[in-house]
N, C-alpha and C positions, 0 to 999 in steps of 0.2 A: 208627221211629226205626232207625238202624244201631248196632249192636254188634260191638265187635272185641276179643278177648283176646288180650293180647302177654304171652307167658311168657318172662322172662328168670329173673334172679336173684329177682324177684317179681313176681307177677302184675300187671299193669297192665290195667284194662277201660277202653275208650275208648267213650262212647255220646255220639251227636248225633241232633238231627232230621235226618231225611232231607235236607231242603230246603237245609239250610245247607253240605253236604258241597262243598268247593271252594272256599269263599268265605273272605275276608279280611276281618276289623274292624278298624278302627284308631281308638284315641282318644287324644290326647296323645302320651306314649310308648309306650303299651301296644298291644299288636298281639295280635289273636286268629284264627290261620290254622287252619281247618278243613281239612287237607289229605288226600287219599283215602289214602295210604298208611298213615295212623296212625288215620285214623277210619271209612274203609270197609269195614264188614265184612257180616256178616249181616243184612238187615232184619228186626226182631223185632217183634211187637206188643206195645202197652203193658203189658198184663198180664203177660204172659211175661218182659217186662225186668225189671218190677218182682220176680218171682221169681229170676231170674238174677242181679238185685244182690245179693239176700238171700244167695244161695248163695256168692256171690264175696266178701260182707263175712265171712262165717266162714272164709274160706281167705287173710284179711288182706291182700286186695289194694288196692291204689291205684286211685283212680279218676280221668279225666277227662271231664267231663260239659258238654255245649253244647246249648243251645236250652233254651226253655219246657217242652217235653215230657219232655225226658230229665231236665230238673231235677226237673219233676213227679214222675216216677217214681221218682227217687232219694229225694226226700223221702218219697213213700208207702212205701219201702222201710225208712225208719230211718235211712239213711245219712247224711243231711245235715238241717239247717234252714234257714230263711231267710237265718240269720245267716252262713251258708257260701256265700251266692250272691252274687257280683259280675256287673257288666256293662260291656260294651264295645258303645258305638253301640246300646245298647238290648237287647243280646242276652246272656240269661241265662248264666253258667257256674259251675262249681265244680270245685274239685280236693282231693282227699284224698289223704294218704299215710299 
């Protein structure tokens, strides 16, 4: 997985499955673009991603999560449940604020 932390007035954590970087998915009027500028960060193993998510939850971060492995890690960390997960062209994603 790729994980990138953006720091502005609030922390935004971008997490995506590695193989999705640079791809765009469209369905009806919705579009999911996994652009490198926003999502391409450090490649992090699954277990470490779960721990990093847990730490960022404590910092009141927002999260952009794309891909089945990234969504699974966010669920394991206690950030989201299946009710928070949407799909575009079968690709799972979740946003938290």
